[in-house]
C-alpha positions in Angstrom: -96.5 123.7 -17.5 -99.8 124.7 -16.6 -101.6 123.9 -19.7 -105.0 122.7 -18.2 -105.2 125.9 -16.1 -104.6 128.1 -19.3 -107.1 126.3 -21.3 -109.8 126.5 -18.6 -109.0 130.1 -18.4 -109.1 130.9 -21.9 -112.5 129.1 -22.4 -114.2 131.0 -19.4 -113.0 134.2 -20.7 -114.2 133.7 -24.2 -117.3 132.4 -23.0 -118.4 135.1 -20.4 -115.4 137.4 -19.9 -115.3 139.4 -16.5 -119.0 140.2 -15.7 -119.7 144.0 -15.3 -121.7 143.3 -12.3 -118.5 142.0 -10.6 -116.7 145.2 -11.5 -119.6 147.2 -10.1 -119.4 145.4 -6.8 -116.0 144.2 -6.1 -113.9 145.8 -8.8 -111.3 143.9 -10.9 -107.9 142.5 -10.0 -106.1 144.9 -12.2 -108.1 147.9 -10.3 -106.6 146.4 -6.8 -103.2 146.1 -8.4 -103.5 149.8 -9.6 -104.6 150.9 -6.1 -101.4 149.7 -4.6 -99.4 151.1 -7.2 -101.0 154.5 -6.9 -100.6 154.5 -3.1 -96.8 153.7 -3.6 -96.7 156.5 -6.2 -98.2 159.1 -3.6 -96.0 157.9 -0.8 -92.6 156.9 -2.2 -92.4 159.1 -5.3 -92.1 162.5 -3.5 -90.6 165.3 -5.5 -88.0 166.4 -3.0 -86.2 163.0 -3.1 -83.2 162.5 -5.4 -83.2 161.0 -8.8 -81.3 157.8 -7.2 -83.6 157.5 -4.3 -86.8 157.5 -6.4 -85.3 155.0 -8.7 -84.5 152.7 -5.7 -88.0 153.3 -4.5 -89.2 152.3 -7.9 -87.2 149.1 -7.7 -88.5 148.3 -4.3 -92.3 148.6 -5.5 -91.5 146.2 -8.3 -90.0 143.7 -5.7 -92.9 144.4 -3.6 -95.5 143.5 -6.4 -93.5 140.5 -7.4 -93.5 139.1 -3.9 -97.0 140.0 -3.2 -98.5 138.5 -6.4 -96.5 135.3 -5.9 -97.6 134.9 -2.3 -101.3 135.4 -3.4 -101.0 133.1 -6.4 -99.2 130.2 -4.3 -101.7 130.6 -1.5 -104.7 130.4 -3.7 -103.2 127.5 -5.5 -102.5 125.4 -2.3 -105.7 126.4 -0.8 -107.8 125.1 -3.7 -105.7 121.9 -4.1 -106.2 121.4 -0.4 -109.9 122.0 -0.1 -111.4 120.7 -3.4 -108.6 118.6 -5.0 -106.7 118.8 -8.2 -109.4 118.6 -10.8 -111.6 120.9 -9.2 -108.9 123.2 -8.2 -108.0 123.8 -12.0 -111.5 124.8 -12.6 -111.7 127.3 -9.8 -108.4 128.7 -10.4 -109.1 129.0 -14.2 -112.0 131.0 -13.2 -109.8 133.4 -11.2 -107.1 133.4 -14.0 -109.7 134.2 -16.6 -110.1 137.8 -15.2 -106.6 138.6 -16.2 -107.3 137.7 -19.9 -108.4 140.6 -22.1 -109.4 138.7 -25.3 -113.1 139.4 -25.2 -113.0 143.0 -23.7 -110.3 143.9 -26.4 -112.8 142.9 -29.1 -115.6 144.8 -27.5 -113.7 147.9 -27.3 -112.1 147.9 -30.8 -115.4 146.8 -32.3 -117.1 149.9 -30.7 -114.8 152.2 -32.5 -115.8 150.8 -35.9 -119.5 150.9 -34.8 -119.0 154.7 -33.6 -117.5 155.8 -37.0 -120.3 153.8 -38.8 -123.3 155.1 -36.7 -122.2 158.5 -35.5 -119.1 159.6 -37.6 -116.0 161.1 -36.5 -117.3 162.2 -33.1 -118.6 158.7 -32.3 -115.2 157.1 -33.3 -113.4 159.6 -31.1 -115.4 159.0 -28.2 -114.9 155.2 -28.6 -111.3 155.4 -29.3 -110.5 157.5 -26.2 -111.4 154.5 -24.2 -108.4 152.4 -25.5 -105.5 154.9 -26.5 -103.7 157.9 -24.8 -103.4 160.1 -27.7 -105.5 163.2 -28.1 -108.9 162.1 -29.8 -109.8 165.5 -30.9 -106.6 165.8 -33.0 -107.6 162.5 -34.9 -109.1 162.5 -38.3 -111.3 159.4 -39.4 -108.0 157.7 -40.7 -106.3 158.5 -37.4 -109.1 157.1 -35.3 -109.1 154.1 -37.4 -105.1 153.7 -37.3 -105.3 154.2 -33.5 -108.0 151.3 -33.1 -106.1 148.9 -35.3 -102.6 149.7 -33.6 -104.3 149.3 -30.2 -105.8 146.1 -31.2 -102.4 144.6 -32.2 -100.4 145.9 -29.5 -103.0 144.9 -26.8 -103.3 141.4 -28.5 -99.8 140.9 -27.3 -99.9 142.7 -23.9 -103.3 141.6 -23.0 -104.0 138.3 -24.5 -100.8 136.5 -25.7 -98.4 137.4 -22.8 -100.8 136.8 -19.7 -101.6 133.4 -21.3 -98.1 132.5 -22.0 -97.1 133.4 -18.3 -100.2 131.4 -17.2 -98.9 128.3 -19.0 -95.4 128.8 -17.6 -96.1 129.8 -14.1 -99.6 129.2 -13.4 -101.8 131.6 -11.3 -98.5 133.1 -9.8 -97.1 133.6 -13.3 -100.1 135.5 -14.6 -100.5 137.6 -11.6 -97.0 138.8 -11.7 -96.9 139.5 -15.2 -100.2 141.8 -14.8 -98.9 143.5 -11.8 -95.8 144.4 -13.9 -97.7 145.4 -16.9 -100.1 147.5 -14.8 -97.1 149.3 -13.1 -95.6 150.1 -16.3 -99.0 151.6 -17.7 -99.2 153.7 -14.6 -95.6 154.8 -13.8 -93.5 153.4 -16.6 -93.5 156.8 -18.5 -90.6 159.4 -19.4 -92.2 162.3 -17.6 -90.3 164.3 -15.0 -92.4 162.6 -12.1 -92.0 159.3 -13.4 -88.5 159.0 -15.1 -86.7 157.7 -12.2 -89.7 156.0 -10.1 -91.0 154.1 -13.1 -87.8 153.0 -14.6 -87.8 149.5 -13.1 -91.3 148.8 -14.2 -90.8 149.9 -17.7 -87.5 148.0 -18.2 -89.1 144.7 -16.5 -92.2 145.2 -18.6 -90.0 145.3 -21.8 -88.4 142.0 -20.7 -91.6 139.9 -19.8 -93.3 141.0 -22.9 -90.5 140.1 -25.2 -91.4 136.5 -26.0 -95.1 137.3 -26.3 -94.6 140.0 -28.8 -92.9 137.8 -31.1 -95.3 135.1 -30.6 -98.2 137.3 -31.3 -96.5 138.4 -34.5 -96.3 134.7 -35.5 -100.2 134.1 -34.6 -101.1 137.2 -36.8 -99.1 136.0 -39.7 -100.5 132.5 -39.5 -104.0 134.0 -39.3 -103.5 136.2 -42.4 -103.4 132.9 -44.3 -107.0 132.5 -43.7 -108.2 136.0 -44.1 -109.3 137.1 -47.8 -106.7 139.6 -49.3 -104.5 139.2 -46.3 -100.9 138.0 -46.7 -98.7 136.0 -44.3 -95.6 136.5 -46.2 -96.2 140.3 -46.2 -96.9 140.0 -42.3 -93.5 138.3 -41.9 -91.6 140.6 -44.1 -93.0 143.7 -42.6 -92.0 142.6 -39.0 -88.4 141.7 -40.4 -88.2 145.2 -42.1 -90.0 147.5 -39.6 -90.6 145.9 -36.1 -87.2 147.2 -34.7 -87.8 150.7 -35.8 -90.6 151.2 -33.3 -89.7 153.1 -30.1 -91.1 150.2 -28.3 -88.9 146.9 -28.3 -92.1 144.9 -28.3 -95.1 146.9 -29.9 -93.5 147.0 -33.2 -93.8 143.2 -33.5 -97.7 142.7 -33.6 -98.2 146.3 -35.1 -95.9 145.4 -38.2 -97.4 142.0 -38.5 -100.9 143.4 -38.7 -99.9 146.2 -41.0 -98.2 143.9 -43.3 -100.9 141.3 -43.1 -103.6 143.8 -44.3 -101.7 145.9 -46.6 -101.7 148.9 -44.1 -99.4 151.6 -42.6 -99.6 152.0 -38.8 -98.0 154.1 -36.1 -96.0 157.0 -37.4 -96.4 160.6 -36.0 -99.1 161.1 -33.5 -100.1 163.5 -30.7 -99.9 162.6 -27.0 -101.2 164.9 -24.5 -100.5 167.9 -26.9 -97.0 166.9 -27.9 -96.1 165.5 -31.3 -94.4 162.1 -31.0 -92.6 161.3 -34.3 -92.4 157.5 -34.6 -91.5 155.4 -37.7 -94.3 153.8 -39.9 -94.9 150.0 -39.8 -95.7 148.9 -43.0 -95.9 150.4 -46.6 -99.5 150.2 -47.4 -102.6 152.5 -47.1 -102.5 155.1 -44.1 -106.0 156.4 -44.9 -107.9 153.7 -42.8 -111.6 153.6 -42.3 -114.0 151.6 -40.2 -114.0 148.7 -42.8 -110.2 148.4 -42.1 -111.0 148.1 -38.1 -113.4 145.3 -39.0 -110.7 143.5 -41.4 -108.3 143.7 -38.2 -110.9 142.3 -36.1 -111.3 139.3 -38.2 -107.6 138.9 -38.2 -107.4 139.2 -34.5 -110.2 136.7 -33.8 -108.4 134.3 -36.0 -105.2 134.6 -34.2 -107.0 134.0 -31.1 -108.5 131.0 -32.5 -105.0 129.7 -33.6 -103.5 130.3 -30.2 -106.4 128.7 -28.5 -106.1 125.5 -30.8 -102.3 125.5 -29.9 -103.1 125.6 -26.2 -105.6 122.7 -26.8 -103.1 120.6 -28.7 -100.6 120.9 -25.9 -103.5 119.7 -23.4 -104.1 116.8 -25.7 -100.4 115.9 -25.8 -100.2 116.1 -22.2 -103.2 113.9 -21.4 -102.5 111.3 -24.2 
C-alpha cells in the first residue's frame, strides 16, 4: 500500500491544487491523456468500419492506455527512487500524483454555481453549472441548476476524489494514472451515441468496474459526514442508498447521489434534458426537489467533511504503518 504517497498527494492538492499557470503553460495530465484518446478516436473509430471492428479497436485503445500509463508510472517511480532516494521520491511523486486529484477544484466549481445564483440569478447559475454538467443549462430552472450542482458534487466526489485516491493507495503512481486514463476515456468516448456505442464500449465497461469500490466508499464517507452536519442524517443517507442507489442508470453514480440526497433530505436525479433529449432517470431520495443556492452550500459542507474524514482515515493508515 502506498499510504505515504497518497497522504502527500492529498495534502499538496488541498493546499495548492494544480496551479492555473501550469495549465496555461504545459497543460494538465488529463488533457494529455485526452489528446491521445481524441487522436485514437479520429484514426481508429472510422464510420465505414463494422461494429465488431470498432469495438475491437476500442479494446485496443484501452489496452494501450493501461500499458502506457503503467510504463510512465513505473518509470517515474524508479527514476525518482534512483535519483533522490525513497523519502524524497515520495514527496516528488506525491506532487505529481496531486495533479490527478480533484478535491479542491470540485469545491471551487460547485461553489461558483451557488455564488452565480446568489449574485447574478438564474443566468449566473446556468453559466456556472454549464462548466460541470453535460445537460442543457438553458432548460434548467433555479431548482434544476441547484440539483445539477449537488448531483455533480456527489458523483464527482466518487470519480474525482475517492476513486483516484483509492487507486493511488493501492497501486501508487501507476495505479492513479491508469485510473484517470480509463475515467477520461469513458468521459470522452464511453457514450451510447451511434459514433461511440462500439468504440467506447470497453472504456465504459472498465470505468464501471474501477469505480465500483470507490462509489460504495464515497457513500460511506458522506453518511459518516452527515453525523457532523446540522439537520443532516446518517441513517437517512444509508437508508436512501439501500432503497434508491440500484435504481440509477449508472451502477456507481447512484451510491453517492443517494447518500447525499438522503443525508440532506433532498430528491436528486430524476428526469433531465441532455443535448435536447429527455432522459428519464429514477429519483434518488424522497425529500425536496425544489433546491436553491442554500442547498448547494449545505451539500458543500457535507462534502468538505466527507473529504476530511477520508483524509483522517488515510492519516490513520499512515500512522499505523510508521508505528
